[in-house]
C-alpha atoms as one frame of an Amber mdcrd trajectory, in Angstrom:
protein
-134.846 126.410-284.544-134.277 130.171-284.473-130.912 131.586-285.869-129.325
 134.567-284.290-126.437 136.242-285.915-123.552 137.287-283.860-121.563 139.838
-285.449-117.766 140.115-284.626-114.567 141.092-286.310-110.873 139.887-285.958
-109.517 143.295-284.567-108.722 142.069-281.073-109.383 138.732-279.799-112.009
 140.041-277.196-114.673 140.432-279.908-114.368 136.972-281.210-114.157 135.636
-277.727-117.274 137.029-276.525-119.177 136.174-279.782-118.107 132.538-279.602
-119.123 132.401-275.794-122.696 133.841-276.664-123.232 131.436-279.612-122.286
 128.444-277.209-124.548 129.825-274.585-127.452 130.324-277.006-127.464 126.661
-277.953-126.870 125.336-274.477-129.424 127.339-272.475-132.300 127.164-275.121
-132.225 123.143-275.332-131.402 123.668-279.222-134.320 126.262-279.836-131.590
 128.854-280.529-128.519 128.709-282.608-126.041 131.401-282.417-124.085 131.943
-285.628-120.973 134.064-285.556-120.150 136.187-288.474-116.913 138.054-289.216
-118.172 140.048-292.223-114.880 141.513-292.919-113.867 137.746-293.668-116.870
 137.535-295.740-116.317 140.589-297.714-112.530 140.589-298.323-111.541 137.024
-297.933-109.206 135.397-295.510-105.784 136.682-296.927-106.947 140.453-297.032
-108.734 140.140-293.687-105.702 138.870-292.043-103.535 141.676-293.715-106.191
 144.150-292.236-105.890 142.534-288.869-102.026 142.264-288.776-101.863 145.825
-289.724-104.190 146.752-286.746-102.271 144.664-284.432 -98.907 145.964-285.783
 -99.773 149.656-284.968-101.279 148.894-281.732 -98.062 146.902-280.559 -95.342
 148.746-282.282 -96.702 152.241-282.365 -98.718 152.408-279.239 -98.531 156.234
-278.813-100.171 156.501-282.526-102.619 154.067-281.654-103.509 156.105-278.547
-104.114 159.107-280.781-106.254 157.162-283.163-108.391 155.812-280.163-108.853
 159.276-278.701-109.764 160.640-282.247-112.485 157.821-282.466-113.761 158.959
-278.987-114.056 162.467-279.590-115.161 162.571-283.350-117.756 160.588-285.173
-115.079 159.093-287.417-116.704 155.645-287.622-119.864 156.712-289.306-117.757
 158.629-291.721-115.667 155.485-292.414-118.586 153.643-293.879-118.001 154.445
-297.658-114.565 152.859-297.137-115.952 149.343-296.047-118.805 149.104-298.607
-118.058 145.568-298.958-118.705 144.765-295.409-121.956 146.670-295.594-122.892
 144.681-298.535-122.172 141.504-296.835-124.273 142.504-293.799-127.243 143.472
-295.870-127.148 140.234-297.810-126.866 138.278-294.321-129.960 140.159-293.017
-132.047 139.690-296.312-131.176 135.951-296.196-132.008 135.498-292.813-134.273
 138.086-291.464-133.353 137.676-287.966-135.663 139.023-285.091-132.658 139.652
-282.908-128.948 140.635-284.007-125.978 140.729-281.482-123.185 142.811-282.301
-119.600 142.648-280.443-118.094 145.055-282.953-119.572 148.479-282.959-119.041
 149.116-286.689-121.920 146.923-287.501-124.416 149.068-285.436-123.654 152.078
-287.748-124.485 149.992-291.013-127.585 148.922-289.291-128.614 152.462-288.436
-127.972 153.319-291.974-130.357 150.676-293.269-133.347 151.146-290.896-135.131
 154.034-289.164-135.518 153.161-285.358-139.098 152.783-285.750-139.110 150.515
-288.843-140.926 147.457-287.648-138.710 145.300-290.148-135.748 146.415-287.874
-134.382 143.519-285.740-133.741 144.264-282.232-129.946 144.933-281.543-128.023
 143.987-278.473-124.441 145.497-278.291-121.773 143.474-276.200-119.133 145.994
-275.110-115.983 144.078-274.946-113.912 146.797-272.944-113.801 147.889-269.441
-113.951 151.446-268.080-112.168 153.354-270.862-115.168 153.012-273.039-114.837
 154.643-276.329-117.973 156.591-277.401-117.752 155.077-280.893-119.578 152.066
-279.031-122.612 153.945-278.646-123.006 156.600-281.249-125.016 154.505-283.412
-128.489 153.258-281.971-128.691 150.021-280.240-131.565 148.730-278.021-129.299
 147.418-275.262-125.779 147.597-274.326-124.185 144.683-272.383-121.229 145.727
-270.384-118.446 143.628-268.353-119.346 145.179-265.103-120.879 148.042-263.312
-118.025 150.296-263.540-118.134 150.119-267.307-121.928 150.689-267.124-121.502
 153.835-264.921-118.993 155.345-267.505-121.363 154.770-270.268-124.226 156.267
-268.436-121.938 159.451-267.704-121.418 159.595-271.388-125.080 160.122-272.159
-126.505 156.536-272.928-129.805 156.150-270.974-129.283 153.817-267.790-132.235
 151.894-268.598-130.399 150.389-271.744-127.184 149.560-270.129-127.118 145.942
-268.606-123.951 145.114-266.464-124.091 141.486-267.159-120.435 140.532-267.398
-118.179 139.667-270.171-119.301 136.603-272.145-116.555 133.864-271.290-116.597
 130.128-271.986-118.848 128.000-269.747-115.747 126.066-268.804-114.707 128.811
-266.478-118.016 128.552-264.499-116.425 126.439-261.671-114.272 129.237-260.992
-110.615 128.689-259.620-110.231 126.799-256.374-106.492 127.474-256.224-105.348
 127.742-252.569-102.241 129.305-250.778 -99.338 127.087-250.363 -96.929 124.825
-252.055 -95.108 125.553-255.358 -96.868 128.468-257.116 -98.674 127.895-260.501
 -98.347 130.585-262.811 -99.520 130.994-266.454 -97.789 133.356-268.599 -99.440
 134.423-271.796 -96.901 135.797-274.072 -97.486 138.431-276.651 -95.089 137.703
-279.582 -95.530 141.375-280.437 -93.949 142.657-277.236 -90.202 143.387-277.759
 -89.100 141.813-274.463 -91.396 138.905-274.375 -88.562 136.209-274.440 -86.759
 138.229-271.699 -89.895 138.221-269.557 -90.183 134.392-270.079 -86.561 133.924
-269.137 -86.940 136.233-266.041 -89.778 134.203-264.551 -87.940 130.987-265.126
 -85.433 131.856-262.837 -88.217 131.873-259.804 -89.282 128.658-258.131 -92.625
 128.224-260.088 -94.690 125.613-261.838 -94.599 127.811-264.934 -96.589 127.422
-268.021 -95.989 129.624-271.104 -98.428 130.131-274.093 -96.874 131.554-277.043
 -99.380 131.166-279.899 -98.742 129.867-283.442 -95.289 131.290-284.360 -92.788
 128.360-284.098 -89.782 130.356-284.209 -91.036 132.298-281.262 -91.846 129.045
-279.515 -88.141 127.796-279.859 -86.832 131.210-278.612 -88.976 130.782-275.560
 -87.969 127.133-275.024 -84.302 128.064-275.179 -84.581 131.147-272.918 -86.544
 128.969-269.981 -84.117 126.295-270.192 -86.500 123.500-269.395 -87.787 125.337
-266.354 -91.312 126.064-268.080 -93.888 124.115-269.960 -94.047 126.098-273.345
 -97.073 125.662-275.451 -97.917 126.804-278.910-101.661 127.328-279.732-103.795
 125.441-277.338-107.311 125.374-276.357-106.706 124.531-272.676-106.654 128.157
-271.736-109.741 128.104-269.684-108.501 124.979-267.714-105.033 126.437-267.278
-106.526 129.642-265.928-108.546 127.627-263.307-105.678 125.657-261.933-103.307
 128.702-261.921-102.637 130.866-258.936-101.485 133.663-261.099-101.980 134.812
-264.756 -99.518 137.003-266.489-100.462 138.759-269.609-101.130 141.768-271.703
-104.313 143.653-270.640-106.605 142.306-273.600-110.339 142.289-273.261-110.758
 138.542-273.385-107.807 137.644-271.016-108.589 140.086-268.499-112.188 139.219
-268.208-111.641 135.638-268.257-109.200 136.086-265.274-112.050 137.760-263.489
-114.455 135.158-264.357-112.237 132.445-263.462-111.384 134.137-260.288-107.782
 134.219-260.945-105.350 137.278-260.072-103.492 138.717-262.865-100.103 140.588
-263.491-100.408 143.031-266.368 -97.249 143.261-268.577 -98.586 145.253-271.457
-101.104 147.923-271.803-102.063 149.090-275.364-103.323 152.904-274.902-107.111
 153.125-275.289-109.214 149.945-274.771-106.597 148.027-272.850-106.063 150.916
-270.286-109.470 150.429-268.833-109.036 146.520-268.629-105.748 147.089-266.732
-107.354 149.740-264.397-110.207 147.164-263.540-107.627 144.814-262.197-105.169
 147.207-260.480-107.433 149.709-258.958-109.685 146.964-257.539-106.625 145.174
-256.050-106.972 141.944-257.983-103.463 142.268-259.359-100.728 144.745-260.415
 -98.626 146.147-263.199 -95.336 144.433-264.392 -94.574 146.147-267.361 -90.905
 145.197-267.508 -89.562 141.639-267.048 -87.836 143.156-263.946 -90.988 144.457
-262.745 -92.946 141.361-263.312 -90.387 139.121-261.666 -90.423 141.319-258.543
 -94.317 141.428-258.509 -94.373 137.673-258.712 -91.812 137.116-256.005 -93.651
 139.710-253.841 -97.009 138.145-254.343 -95.851 134.735-252.864 -93.682 136.114
-250.121 -94.636 136.266-246.439 -97.078 133.187-246.547 -98.617 134.466-249.671
-100.129 137.754-248.061-100.248 139.641-251.202-101.721 136.916-253.359-104.465
 136.201-250.680-105.483 139.902-251.087-105.508 139.763-255.026-107.435 136.402
-254.672-110.107 138.002-252.422-110.456 141.000-254.645-110.719 139.218-258.028
-113.547 136.921-256.612-115.531 139.957-256.000-115.390 141.541-259.398-117.534
 139.272-261.596-118.259 135.760-262.438-118.540 133.535-265.545-122.386 134.086
-266.224-122.168 136.849-268.782-122.829 134.602-271.808-125.837 132.956-270.135
-127.304 136.446-269.345-127.119 137.578-272.936-128.842 134.390-274.143-131.594
 135.028-271.522-131.806 138.591-273.011-132.247 137.319-276.486-134.729 134.623
-275.366-136.725 137.547-273.629-136.492 139.828-276.825-137.923 137.034-278.854
-140.782 136.269-276.479-141.663 139.944-276.332-141.382 140.713-279.964
């Protein structure tokens, strides 16, 4: 068995979601000849408590100070700040070097760009000991140049629109592969939801959104089969249960998200990388309730500009968008459904797994 490191980090669920999907695909498509091993080297370097504080600080800035985060994101795009930051994350560099020394992998998959800079510091590009590097880009359209300032042999993008942006930014077209965002294999059947009956709506609430509870309350006034996911915060769940007054199924942490997406007519959520691309893979339209400046702006544009959903950035706007989607014999929803089905599929992880196998065969 050949073990393939898949490097991720907890700064946004998209990185981890993509890494997990690739690991699952490597084992499934290779018949057990390949094993994908997901490594969050911030956890390895700093321990669970400190890594969690780092993640919470990142998420806190993005949620509570979006303009500040937008400025930071723009700075990362314009300036080579990621490479300059390496001295401040030496424990992560040491953890990566130790992993590479112990496993000597022929191929490495990176779902978080910081690791690419560390590998570029360790090896020259023509060093025969350097493993082949596959970078999986987890954002759509608004691609920060930090993703590709450090060398990678391949860049896998969620769609052609993102590939086109990277090529315009100077990445050689031959290295950019629009394979699709890696999603769980459970989404492969795609949604078979049809117009008619009582609409099934999945609301994925972000506790960091100030009006999250008000959003749930607003949607609960509509005639829907409403399911609300709220994460692990018990107090937040109690507030949502009270606000929806028995008119919604309110779930804490759950592993049913792929199944809920497949059965829903509509998903309502922030424009996170994993959620947005899982909706695309499932073939389920989306209403975007929150957009963190930078990486999420492109995810939202993917949905809205391709007619696969719309914005609903306030409780009132989201409620109005849902009502409009299902009015007039579901006319708007039918358009969204047709559009989202043409944006992608659930084969991204399998294509990355095939790329890994091809690299191993060639080298």
